[in-house]
NUMI-87591 format. One line per 10 residues: number of its first residue (from 0); their letters; for each residue y, z, x of C-alpha. Coordinates in steps of 0.05 Angstrom, whole numbers. Each point is the difference from the previous one (the first is absolute). Layout:
<sites>
NUM	A	Y Z X ~ ...
</sites>
This chain:
<sites>
0	XXXXXXXXXX	90 191 1077 ~ -5 -75 11 ~ -68 -33 -12 ~ -40 -9 64 ~ 0 -69 30 ~ -60 -41 -18 ~ -46 -13 61 ~ -1 -72 20 ~ -76 -2 -8 ~ 5 26 -71
10	XXXXXXXXXX	55 -50 -18 ~ -40 -57 29 ~ -61 24 -38 ~ 39 2 -66 ~ 30 -69 13 ~ -69 -27 16 ~ -27 27 -66 ~ 59 -24 -42 ~ 0 -70 30 ~ -75 -11 0
20	XXXXXXXXXX	-29 -53 -46 ~ -62 42 -12 ~ 3 59 -47 ~ 3 63 43 ~ -3 71 -27 ~ -6 71 25 ~ -41 47 -44 ~ -8 75 2 ~ -68 34 -3 ~ 2 2 -76
30	XXXXXXXXXX	8 -76 -5 ~ 74 0 -19 ~ 45 -52 31 ~ 47 30 50 ~ 33 -66 18 ~ -8 -73 -17 ~ 33 -61 30 ~ 39 -55 -35 ~ -61 -45 -4 ~ -26 45 -54
40	XXXXXXXXXX	50 -32 -48 ~ -28 -70 14 ~ -73 21 -3 ~ -3 57 -51 ~ 65 -11 -37 ~ 27 70 14 ~ 59 18 44 ~ -12 49 57 ~ 39 53 -39 ~ -46 -8 -59
50	XXXXXXXXXX	-62 7 44 ~ 24 62 37 ~ -39 61 -24 ~ -45 -41 -45 ~ -76 10 5 ~ -30 -64 28 ~ -58 10 -50 ~ 48 -20 -57 ~ 11 -68 32 ~ -74 -16 6
60	XXXXXXXXXX	-41 -38 -51 ~ -41 52 -39 ~ -66 -31 20 ~ 17 9 74 ~ 15 75 -1 ~ -71 18 20 ~ 8 -46 60 ~ 66 35 16 ~ -36 68 -1 ~ -52 -27 49
70	XXXXXXXXXX	54 -30 44 ~ 40 66 0 ~ -63 39 20 ~ -12 -49 57 ~ 73 6 24 ~ 1 76 -3 ~ -67 0 36 ~ 32 -37 58 ~ -29 -68 -16 ~ 56 -53 -2
80	XXXXXXXXXX	3 -50 -56 ~ 7 -73 18 ~ 10 -59 -47 ~ -26 32 -64 ~ 13 -45 -60 ~ 20 38 -63 ~ 32 -20 -67 ~ 69 27 -14 ~ 48 -1 -59 ~ 68 -29 9
90	XXXXXXXXXX	58 30 -37 ~ -1 -60 -48 ~ -74 16 -16 ~ -30 -57 40 ~ -62 13 41 ~ 2 -19 74 ~ -48 8 59 ~ 26 34 63 ~ -36 4 66 ~ 13 72 22
100	XXXXXXXXXX	-3 30 69 ~ 14 74 11 ~ -6 55 50 ~ 5 76 -8 ~ 43 40 48 ~ -28 71 4 ~ 60 23 40 ~ 51 -27 -49 ~ -46 11 -60 ~ 22 -69 -23
110	XXXXXXXXXX	-35 -65 -17 ~ 32 -62 30 ~ -21 -61 -40 ~ 17 -74 -3 ~ -23 -53 -49 ~ 6 -74 -10 ~ -6 -40 -64 ~ -67 -38 0 ~ 1 -20 -74 ~ 9 -74 15
120	XXXXXXXXXX	-51 2 57 ~ -50 35 -45 ~ 11 -50 -56 ~ -11 -57 50 ~ -63 34 25 ~ -25 9 -71 ~ 15 -72 -17 ~ -39 -22 63 ~ -58 44 -22 ~ 2 -30 -71
130	XXXXXXXXXX	3 -70 30 ~ -62 15 41 ~ -34 29 -61 ~ 16 -63 -40 ~ -27 -43 56 ~ -63 43 4 ~ -8 -4 -76 ~ 7 -76 4 ~ -52 -4 56 ~ -46 45 -41
140	XXXXXXXXXX	8 -44 -62 ~ -13 -67 32 ~ -69 -31 -10 ~ -14 -6 75 ~ -22 54 48 ~ 55 10 51 ~ 10 35 67 ~ 48 -4 58 ~ -8 16 74 ~ 49 7 57
150	XXXXXXXXXX	-4 -36 67 ~ -46 55 25 ~ -48 -14 -58 ~ 16 66 -33 ~ 0 0 -76 ~ 70 10 -29 ~ -18 -10 -73 ~ -59 -17 -44 ~ -7 -2 -76 ~ -57 31 -38
160	XXXXXXXXXX	-36 -67 -9 ~ -4 -8 75 ~ -28 70 8 ~ -49 -10 -57 ~ -25 -65 31 ~ -23 35 64 ~ -15 66 -34 ~ 52 45 32 ~ 58 43 -25 ~ 65 -34 21
170	XXXXXXXXXX	49 58 10 ~ -36 38 56 ~ -11 -64 40 ~ 72 -24 4 ~ 19 0 74 ~ -71 -9 25 ~ -25 -63 37 ~ -27 -53 -47 ~ -67 -4 35 ~ -9 75 -4
180	XXXXXXXXXX	8 -2 -75 ~ -41 -65 -10 ~ -47 -4 61 ~ -40 -56 -34 ~ 58 -47 17 ~ -15 5 74 ~ -24 -67 28 ~ 10 -38 -66 ~ 37 -65 -11 ~ 49 38 -44
190	XXXXXXXXXX	27 40 60 ~ 7 -64 40 ~ 43 -30 -55 ~ 44 63 1 ~ 8 -5 76 ~ 19 -73 -3 ~ 52 13 -54 ~ 31 58 40 ~ 1 -42 63 ~ 26 -65 -30
200	XXXXXXXXXX	45 30 -53 ~ -29 -50 -50 ~ -28 19 -68 ~ -75 -6 -11 ~ -42 -18 -61 ~ -76 1 2 ~ -63 21 -36 ~ -50 46 34 ~ -65 35 -16 ~ 2 77 0
210	XXXXXXXXXX	-69 24 19 ~ 5 74 -22 ~ 9 -18 -73 ~ -30 -71 3 ~ 63 -31 -29 ~ 44 -58 15 ~ 75 14 8 ~ 60 -45 0 ~ 50 26 52 ~ 75 -14 11
220	XXXXXXXXXX	32 31 61 ~ 75 -2 16 ~ 28 22 68 ~ 63 42 -1 ~ 44 26 56 ~ -34 68 -9 ~ -72 -24 -7 ~ -44 -35 -51 ~ -3 2 -77 ~ -68 -19 -30
230	XXXXXXXXXX	-17 -18 -72 ~ -73 -13 -20 ~ -43 -2 -63 ~ -72 -12 -18 ~ -15 -74 -12 ~ -76 7 -4 ~ 0 -22 -73 ~ 40 -62 16 ~ -47 -20 56 ~ -59 12 -46
240	XXXXXXXXXX	32 -46 -51 ~ 11 -54 51 ~ -71 5 24 ~ -24 -4 -71 ~ 36 -66 -11 ~ -39 -29 59 ~ -67 24 -24 ~ -50 -28 -48 ~ 2 -10 -74 ~ -35 67 -8
250	XXXXXXXXXX	60 34 32 ~ 45 -37 -48 ~ -44 23 -56 ~ 8 72 22 ~ 75 -6 2 ~ -1 -33 -68 ~ -39 58 -28 ~ 46 52 32 ~ 65 -30 -26 ~ 45 49 -37
260	XXXXXXXXXX	9 -45 -61 ~ -52 -31 -46 ~ -17 -71 21 ~ -37 -49 -45 ~ -17 -72 19 ~ -16 -53 -53 ~ -22 -72 3 ~ 32 -60 -32 ~ -32 19 -67 ~ 31 69 5
270	XXXXXXXXXX	-67 33 11 ~ -1 60 46 ~ -37 -12 64 ~ 22 61 40 ~ 31 69 -12 ~ 15 53 52 ~ -19 74 -4 ~ 68 20 -25 ~ -6 -49 -59 ~ -69 27 -16
280	XXXXXXXXXX	26 71 0 ~ 61 -18 -41 ~ -34 -41 -54 ~ -66 39 -3 ~ -46 -59 17 ~ -49 -8 57 ~ 10 -60 46 ~ -62 -33 -31 ~ 28 11 -70 ~ 65 -32 20
290	XXXXXXXXXX	-33 -64 26 ~ 1 -54 -53 ~ 48 36 -47 ~ 58 -40 -28 ~ 70 20 21 ~ 17 7 -73 ~ -51 57 -6 ~ 47 46 40 ~ 66 -34 -19 ~ 1 16 -73
300	XXXXXXXXXX	37 -54 -38 ~ 39 -31 57 ~ -2 -76 -1 ~ -1 -41 64 ~ 38 -64 -18 ~ -11 -67 32 ~ 71 2 26 ~ -13 65 36 ~ -63 -28 32 ~ 37 -63 21
310	XXXXXXXXXX	54 42 34 ~ -54 40 36 ~ -32 -65 24 ~ 69 -21 23 ~ 0 59 48 ~ 41 49 -40 ~ -21 72 -13 ~ 10 40 -64 ~ 16 73 -10 ~ -21 22 -70
320	XXXXXXXXXX	5 65 -36 ~ -55 11 -52 ~ -50 50 -28 ~ -68 2 33 ~ -63 21 -38 ~ -53 46 30 ~ -74 -1 -15 ~ 7 60 -46 ~ 51 -36 -42 ~ 62 37 25
330	XXXXXXXXXX	57 -38 32 ~ 52 12 53 ~ 65 -35 18 ~ -5 -44 61 ~ 40 -45 45 ~ -41 -61 20 ~ 16 -46 58 ~ -37 -67 -10 ~ -8 -53 53 ~ -45 -61 11
340	XXXXXXXXXX	-40 -19 61 ~ -55 -49 19 ~ -63 14 39 ~ -50 -55 16 ~ 34 -48 -47 ~ -6 49 -58 ~ 58 28 -40 ~ 7 76 -7 ~ 51 47 -30 ~ 14 69 30
350	XXXXXXXXXX	29 56 -41 ~ 27 63 35 ~ 5 53 -55 ~ 43 62 8 ~ -7 56 -51 ~ 70 16 -27 ~ -20 63 -38 ~ 32 47 50 ~ 61 -46 8 ~ 12 -4 -74
360	XXXXXXXXXX	-7 75 -6 ~ 51 7 56 ~ 46 -49 -35 ~ -8 39 -64 ~ 17 64 36 ~ 58 -35 34 ~ 28 -22 -67 ~ -9 71 -26 ~ 34 27 62 ~ 57 -49 -8
370	XXXXXXXXXX	7 21 -72 ~ 1 74 20 ~ 49 -16 56 ~ 45 -34 -51 ~ -4 60 -45 ~ 18 47 58 ~ 58 -45 21 ~ 26 -1 -71 ~ -5 75 -7 ~ 22 22 70
380	XXXXXXXXXX	69 32 4 ~ 13 -37 66 ~ 33 -68 -4 ~ -47 -58 18 ~ 19 -69 25 ~ -40 -60 24 ~ 39 -55 35 ~ -18 -67 28 ~ 9 -21 72 ~ 70 -27 -16
390	XXXXXXXXXX	20 66 -31 ~ -4 -18 -74 ~ -24 53 -47 ~ -69 -16 -29 ~ -16 65 -36 ~ 32 67 -18 ~ -20 61 -40 ~ 38 39 -54 ~ 21 54 51 ~ 37 -51 42
400	XXXXXXXXXX	34 -27 -63 ~ 22 71 -16 ~ 25 12 72 ~ 40 -65 3 ~ 22 -3 -73 ~ -26 -72 -5 ~ -53 -27 -47 ~ -64 -29 28 ~ 22 -70 -21 ~ 66 8 37
410	XXXXXXXXXX	-35 22 64 ~ -54 -52 4 ~ 21 -59 43 ~ 60 36 31 ~ 4 8 75 ~ -7 66 34 ~ 70 -8 30 ~ 27 -1 -71 ~ -40 62 -20 ~ 16 42 62
420	XXXXXXXXXX	66 19 30 ~ -31 18 66 ~ -71 -8 25 ~ -29 -29 65 ~ -45 -52 -32 ~ -2 -42 62 ~ -24 59 41 ~ -54 13 -52 ~ -24 -72 3 ~ -4 5 75
430	XXXXXXXXXX	-40 65 -5 ~ -74 4 19 ~ -42 -16 -62 ~ -49 55 17 ~ 53 54 2 ~ 36 10 -66 ~ 72 20 0 ~ 9 73 -21 ~ 63 37 -22 ~ 53 -54 10
440	XXXXXXXXXX	65 15 -37 ~ 32 -55 -42 ~ 54 -8 -52 ~ -11 -34 -68 ~ 55 -35 -39 ~ 2 31 -69 ~ 13 -46 -59 ~ 61 42 -18 ~ 31 -7 69 ~ -22 65 34
450	XXXXXXXXXX	-45 9 60 ~ -68 34 -2 ~ -29 27 65 ~ -75 -8 5 ~ -56 16 49 ~ -42 -62 12 ~ -73 -5 20 ~ -25 -71 8 ~ -49 -48 32 ~ -1 -73 18
460	XXXXXXXXXX	-58 -47 -15 ~ -11 -58 48 ~ -44 -62 1 ~ -51 -11 55 ~ 54 -33 43 ~ 44 62 -4 ~ 52 -29 -48 ~ 29 45 -53 ~ -30 -12 -69 ~ 30 58 -40
470	XXXXXXXXXX	34 67 6 ~ -21 60 -43 ~ 41 63 -7 ~ 4 67 -36 ~ 65 38 -3 ~ 24 67 -27 ~ 70 23 -18 ~ 30 44 54 ~ 73 -4 -24 ~ 2 75 -13
480	XXXXXXXXXX	-31 14 68 ~ 51 -44 35 ~ 56 37 -35 ~ -31 66 22 ~ -6 -27 71 ~ 73 -18 0 ~ 16 70 -24 ~ -45 29 55 ~ 35 -44 51 ~ 66 29 -24
490	XXXXXXXXXX	-28 70 5 ~ -29 -14 69 ~ 66 -26 29 ~ 52 41 -38 ~ 16 73 -7 ~ -22 22 -70 ~ 58 48 -9 ~ 60 -40 22 ~ -27 -71 -3 ~ 22 -13 71
500	XXXXXXXXXX	-46 -34 50 ~ -48 47 33 ~ -21 4 74 ~ -48 -60 -4 ~ 51 -47 -31 ~ 56 27 44 ~ -40 -18 63 ~ -13 -70 -27 ~ 73 -13 -18 ~ 30 29 63
510	XXXXXXXXXX	-48 -41 42 ~ 23 -63 -38 ~ 73 20 14 ~ -16 7 74 ~ -37 -66 3 ~ 57 -37 -36 ~ 59 36 33 ~ 48 -54 27 ~ 19 1 74 ~ 61 43 11
520	XXXXXXXXXX	-11 41 -63 ~ -32 69 -6 ~ -43 40 -49 ~ 19 72 -13 ~ -56 47 -21 ~ 24 66 -29 ~ -43 61 -15 ~ 33 43 -52 ~ -22 71 -16 ~ 33 42 -55
530	XXXXXXXXXX	30 65 27 ~ -7 45 -60 ~ -59 -28 -38 ~ -46 60 13 ~ 53 47 -28 ~ 4 -42 -64 ~ -75 -1 -7 ~ -6 74 11 ~ 58 17 -46 ~ -11 -49 -58
540	XXXXXXXXXX	-73 -22 6 ~ -34 -65 18 ~ 18 -36 -65 ~ 74 6 14 ~ -13 -14 73 ~ -32 -66 -20 ~ 62 -15 -42 ~ 43 10 62 ~ -43 -48 40 ~ 6 -53 -54
550	XXXXXXXXXX	75 8 -1 ~ 3 -6 76 ~ -42 -64 -4 ~ 47 -29 -52 ~ 61 15 43 ~ -32 -31 61 ~ -13 -64 -40 ~ 73 -3 -21 ~ 25 7 71 ~ -47 -50 33
560	XXXXXXXXXX	-1 -76 -6 ~ -56 -36 -37 ~ -31 -26 64 ~ -2 69 33 ~ -63 43 0 ~ 0 68 -33 ~ -65 41 0 ~ -25 70 -12 ~ -50 27 50 ~ -16 62 -40
570	XXXXXXXXXX	32 67 -15 ~ 75 -5 13 ~ -7 -54 54 ~ 31 -69 -11 ~ 6 -60 45 ~ 54 -54 -2 ~ -3 -65 40 ~ 55 -51 2 ~ 18 -61 41 ~ 69 8 31
580	XXXXXXXXXX	45 -22 56 ~ -8 64 41 ~ 12 74 5 ~ 68 -2 -35 ~ -30 -31 -62 ~ -56 51 2 ~ 52 56 3 ~ 34 -28 -62 ~ -66 -1 -37 ~ -18 71 21
590	XXXXXXXXXX	68 25 -21 ~ -9 -32 -69 ~ -68 33 -7 ~ 28 69 18 ~ 58 -10 -49 ~ -50 -18 -55 ~ -40 63 14 ~ 62 43 4 ~ 15 -10 -74 ~ -26 58 -42
600	XXXXXXXXXX	-63 -10 -41 ~ -11 39 -65 ~ -67 36 4 ~ -24 54 -47 ~ 67 7 -34 ~ 40 7 64 ~ 27 -46 54 ~ -32 -2 69 ~ 15 -40 62 ~ -60 -25 37
610	XXXXXXXXXX	31 -27 64 ~ -41 -35 52 ~ -13 -9 74 ~ -7 -72 25 ~ -32 -25 64 ~ 16 -72 20 ~ -39 -46 47 ~ 23 -71 15 ~ -43 -61 12 ~ -4 -27 53
620	XXXXXXXXXX	45 48 37 ~ -40 64 -10 ~ -70 -27 -13 ~ -34 -68 -2 ~ -55 17 -50 ~ -4 27 -70 ~ -40 61 22 ~ 50 19 54 ~ 58 -11 -48 ~ -30 49 -49
630	XXXXXXXXXX	-16 50 55 ~ 69 -2 31 ~ 35 2 -67 ~ -41 61 -19 ~ 18 33 67 ~ 74 -15 -12 ~ -4 30 -70 ~ -25 66 28 ~ 57 -4 49 ~ 48 -5 -59
640	XXXXXXXXXX	-31 62 -31 ~ 6 39 64 ~ 72 -21 6 ~ 17 35 -66 ~ -27 -46 -56 ~ 39 -44 -48 ~ 14 -51 54 ~ -31 -59 35 ~ -22 -9 72 ~ -18 -63 39
650	XXXXXXXXXX	-62 3 42 ~ 10 18 73 ~ -53 -3 55 ~ 12 74 15 ~ -27 16 -70 ~ -67 -30 19 ~ -2 40 64 ~ 13 63 -40 ~ -55 -18 -49 ~ -47 -16 57
660	XXXXXXXXXX	17 66 34 ~ -15 36 -65 ~ -67 -38 -6 ~ -16 19 71 ~ 15 73 -17 ~ -45 -5 -62 ~ -57 -33 39 ~ 5 53 55 ~ 0 56 -52 ~ -65 -21 -35
670	XXXXXXXXXX	-47 17 58 ~ 43 57 25 ~ -40 54 -36 ~ -66 -26 27 ~ 30 -4 69 ~ 22 73 -3 ~ 72 -20 15 ~ 30 56 -45 ~ 15 71 20 ~ 34 58 -35
680	XXXXXXXXXX	63 36 24 ~ 20 66 -30 ~ 70 30 -13 ~ 2 76 -10 ~ 31 33 -62 ~ 38 65 12 ~ 10 58 -48 ~ 75 14 -1 ~ -9 74 -12 ~ -48 14 59
690	XXXXXXXXXX	10 -64 41 ~ -76 -3 6 ~ -41 -64 -5 ~ -32 -1 -69 ~ -21 -72 -4 ~ -3 -70 31 ~ 13 -69 -28 ~ -51 -54 20 ~ 34 -66 19 ~ -38 -64 17
700	XXXXXXXXXX	15 -40 63 ~ -26 -69 17 ~ -10 -25 71 ~ -23 -72 -11 ~ -43 -33 53 ~ 36 -66 -15 ~ 71 21 -17 ~ 9 67 35 ~ 33 58 -36 ~ 20 -17 -72
710	XXXXXXXXXX	52 41 -37 ~ -28 43 -57 ~ 48 -35 -49 ~ -29 -68 15 ~ -70 27 -1 ~ 7 34 -69 ~ 37 -60 -30 ~ -53 -51 20 ~ -57 48 -18 ~ 30 9 -70
720	XXXXXXXXXX	8 -75 -11 ~ -70 -18 23 ~ -36 59 -33 ~ -24 25 68 ~ 37 65 -15 ~ -63 22 -38 ~ -50 1 58 ~ 55 22 49 ~ 22 56 -46 ~ -72 22 -8
730	XXXXXXXXXX	-7 3 76 ~ 65 40 7 ~ -24 51 -52 ~ -68 10 33 ~ 28 1 71 ~ 56 49 -17 ~ -50 47 -34 ~ -49 -4 58 ~ 53 12 54 ~ 34 57 -39
740	XXXXXXXXXX	-68 34 -9 ~ -7 -4 76 ~ 70 30 11 ~ -17 59 -46 ~ -65 12 36 ~ 29 -3 70 ~ 64 40 -14 ~ -26 49 -52 ~ 59 -9 -47 ~ 11 -32 -67
750	XXXXXXXXXX	37 -67 3 ~ 15 -44 -59 ~ -1 -76 12 ~ 44 -46 -42 ~ -27 -71 -13 ~ 42 -56 -31 ~ -33 -37 -57 ~ 25 -68 -26 ~ 6 -22 -72 ~ -58 -47 10
760	XXXXXXXXXX	-45 56 23 ~ 21 43 -58 ~ -16 -58 -48 ~ -73 -2 23 ~ -46 33 -52 ~ -42 31 56 ~ 58 31 40 ~ -17 72 -20 ~ -72 -11 20 ~ 25 -25 68
770	XXXXXXXXXX	40 64 10 ~ -60 42 -22 ~ -46 -36 48 ~ 49 6 59 ~ 4 76 -10 ~ -75 6 -7 ~ -15 -44 61 ~ 50 35 47 ~ -5 72 -26 ~ 76 5 -7
780	XXXXXXXXXX	20 52 -53 ~ 33 -33 -60 ~ 63 43 6 ~ 9 -26 71 ~ 11 -71 -27 ~ 67 -23 -30 ~ 3 -69 -32 ~ 70 -32 4 ~ 19 -49 -55 ~ 63 -43 -9
790	XXXXXXXXXX	42 5 -63 ~ -17 -73 -17 ~ -74 14 4 ~ 7 59 -47 ~ 35 -37 -56 ~ -40 -66 3 ~ -49 24 -52 ~ 21 71 -20 ~ -58 19 -46 ~ -53 -23 50
800	XXXXXXXXXX	37 29 59 ~ 7 68 -34 ~ -75 1 -14 ~ -17 -17 72 ~ 47 53 28 ~ -33 52 -45 ~ -67 -20 31 ~ 28 8 70 ~ 30 68 -16 ~ -68 21 -28
810	XXXXXXXXXX	-28 -14 69 ~ 52 47 30 ~ 39 -56 34 ~ 76 9 6 ~ 45 -55 -27 ~ 67 -23 27 ~ 52 -52 -19 ~ 24 -36 63 ~ 70 -28 13 ~ 28 33 -62
820	XXXXXXXXXX	70 -25 -14 ~ -12 -73 20 ~ -29 -20 -67 ~ 14 27 -69 ~ 28 65 27 ~ -16 39 -64 ~ -34 66 -10 ~ -15 -7 -74 ~ -60 -47 8 ~ -30 47 52
830	XXXXXXXXXX	-14 50 -56 ~ -55 -47 -24 ~ -37 7 67 ~ -28 62 35 ~ 37 -12 65 ~ 3 53 55 ~ 50 -28 50 ~ 63 -44 -1 ~ 17 -34 66 ~ 74 -18 3
840	XXXXXXXXXX	17 -64 37 ~ 51 7 57 ~ 46 -49 -36 ~ 2 51 -57 ~ 17 57 47 ~ 55 -38 39 ~ 59 -41 -24 ~ 3 -73 20 ~ 50 16 55 ~ -44 56 30
850	XXXXXXXXXX	41 59 -25 ~ -36 58 -35 ~ -2 -9 -75 ~ 30 49 -48 ~ -35 67 5 ~ 6 16 -74 ~ -35 -65 -20 ~ -60 10 47 ~ -4 75 -18 ~ -2 -16 -74
860	XXXXXXXXXX	-54 -52 11 ~ -44 48 40 ~ 10 54 -53 ~ -22 -48 -55 ~ -62 -19 41 ~ -17 73 10 ~ 8 11 -75 ~ -54 -53 -10 ~ -44 38 50 ~ 8 -54 53
870	XXXXXXXXXX	8 10 75 ~ 53 -43 34 ~ -10 -33 68 ~ 59 -35 33 ~ -16 -60 45 ~ 39 -30 58 ~ 32 64 27 ~ 30 -18 67 ~ 57 50 11 ~ 6 76 0
880	XXXXXXXXXX	59 -7 -48 ~ -44 -34 -52 ~ -54 52 12 ~ 48 58 -14 ~ 26 -35 -61 ~ -70 -8 -29 ~ -17 72 15 ~ 63 22 -37 ~ -20 -44 -59 ~ -66 37 -3
890	XXXXXXXXXX	-43 -61 18 ~ -72 19 14 ~ -24 -45 56 ~ 29 -52 48 ~ -25 -54 46 ~ 37 -46 47 ~ 16 -18 72 ~ 37 66 10 ~ -67 37 -3 ~ -49 -53 22
900	XXXXXXXXXX	-12 -74 -1 ~ -65 -31 -26 ~ -53 6 56 ~ -73 -16 13 ~ -53 53 -12 ~ -6 24 72 ~ 76 6 7 ~ 2 37 -66 ~ -51 51 24 ~ 40 12 63
910	XXXXXXXX	63 7 -42 ~ -33 51 -46 ~ -24 41 59 ~ 70 0 30 ~ 32 17 -67 ~ -48 59 -9 ~ 11 27 70 ~ 75 -9 -7
</sites>
């Protein structure tokens, strides 16, 4: 049966998804991706094929999984998600931020979600936030109090100093009117200054008295387009000092006494006539004791020469460093600033004395610190360099000598350009002095000619004008790490088994080929899949399978040109990309590839031929982007496999339509169970001896709300591929048991129902429990249920299958092998299983031309089955001639169109009544 045509709405929907720039996915209720568009490759690094069936939880950053659980609960609770930012993991390991919007469809039991990459937006937002934080930190660190208001006089910012000045907490008051926060400003000259500045747009500078704290403030206000910025600080002390200058001698005396340094005034004979309180405290004398003392009494042995006195009289000042003696005989180091002045025609000398005890201790500690620093520098394993502003080496440590292979003498005086192969020194010199450079990579020239990779941390020292004075740096050897990084880069971009480029490098190189493709030329992308690789793996093991893959890779390299791209996607999938003139050139290349694969390969002591199927897509004829090229080449490759393998196929638009139709079928199947779109039909089984109905076979039918009636073959095939056969098979088992129990109750006769079970169902560890539960829930007797298995399902894992069949037989369930004769067609392996029934396929009963097969052959087969205690059921009986033949061959039961076609439950009941009455 041909595939149903895809509805225009579904095709448009699929095209919309595939062409969208935003990532768009459809998820099932368990969080697995049902479908993803091509944008997933750009955003997450995975192709739609890789994403299909994958739990979305695996793509999320681990720290965001709790948020995903909350989001899922919201969606399933009917609350749509809009613009949720979550961290995701790209295929290459990078973390990105996606803004996610999603909605749950209860009818479809699907989640429809879209997402856009907001990583750059978030980074910009974070940078803006950090910039504001730096500005706030700066405004908090300045000496002035600061606040800003908008044109409506509402506070937009204030630092802590401003809040402390008026006694309020800043943060809660941002946004409030200035006069609400500081009502004491109302009616003051300060507010008038602010109003004039806002009105005129001119900056203001003034001093004002602040009554609440009885302080004088110096205010600077600057109008801005948004409002007014105000800086102010307390200048009460300055005003007090200015007032003091204008006051009397007594005021001067008070200031003299309160000076921070010791002040001593002597007359022309060097007799002390005045000393302030600090001098009295420092030397241990009272002011009265100081008066009349000679300067030499506190100077120790210092001699004031006539030359020095002459220079003082000439208007010069002297700064001396000497020891000063206290009253108790102890001394302290001091710095003495001596000057001369006249008052009332008399000569006086003033000495301002600063105790240097703390400074000398600090200098001593500094020298000790420098000595310890030198010791650390000498012993540190990191290389140390100090360079001047012009880049000449001033100092190095032994570790740098060892790193570079040069002696200290050879390094001193050399320029940094001579020492380093590569390092952005000019960028370092232009760097902010307050922000040291961290983790910059550089390359040293080794004395023996090699290169040493180092990780550099450094800082720049500047003079007050901002000019560079010196550059200091520490560096550690990272040569081994760089080699490891190169190796990791190789591993990240190449297949570890074959050494071919992997998917990431393939995408990069193919994109470069597309970007550089000359006008009039083409790029052929070929997807190559080995035809017999699974057989080799299963027969010889993975080690020899790997050897086959390596040989295939080597052959591909020999066939292709150096500039062509050859990559392995994984498993037995390879991709070849080559620039060529057109389709004819691509055919030549594909033929060469098939010829190379056709040559036998020796694996495990014998020769095997892998063969391959190739799908070809041409740029720009078939697709204009890398993603579409890959998609169409992949589609063409599956077309080559369907056409018989070991061949190549060019992409055709009809292939995409078929793929889209299959996708539409898959998407319609996923909600079908929840929508109750399935029903069971039943075909009777007739006992050849009595011609009575002894059983019925349950057959699923699908009437899709979107696609109409879908053939059982298409339904089973897509259900097997997607894994939906498991829930669908579970529904069939339970429904068949429930409806058969009803038939038995209503008609008062024993009827056995036969239910088909796929290999996937049989492979589930809990299958026997499902059967047990279905019997218990419906009340159907175990001997009224027959489980039909295919030959391939039986032999997939013989030991496990045999154990499971034993468990089913222990329940009392009958076991049948369906379509016998279409698979291995052997009776010997059946002895390992406790089978009850063999169902012969109609192709086994009839010859290919429709004539009845040889009686002796069929009779011998039935006799052998009976010898193994097996009943034989023939399927597909459509003529009386075939029926008589099977009766003569001693077949046990038959089913087919001659007796009855598959029918719904109500029709079956009517048929049973008619058959009984007849």
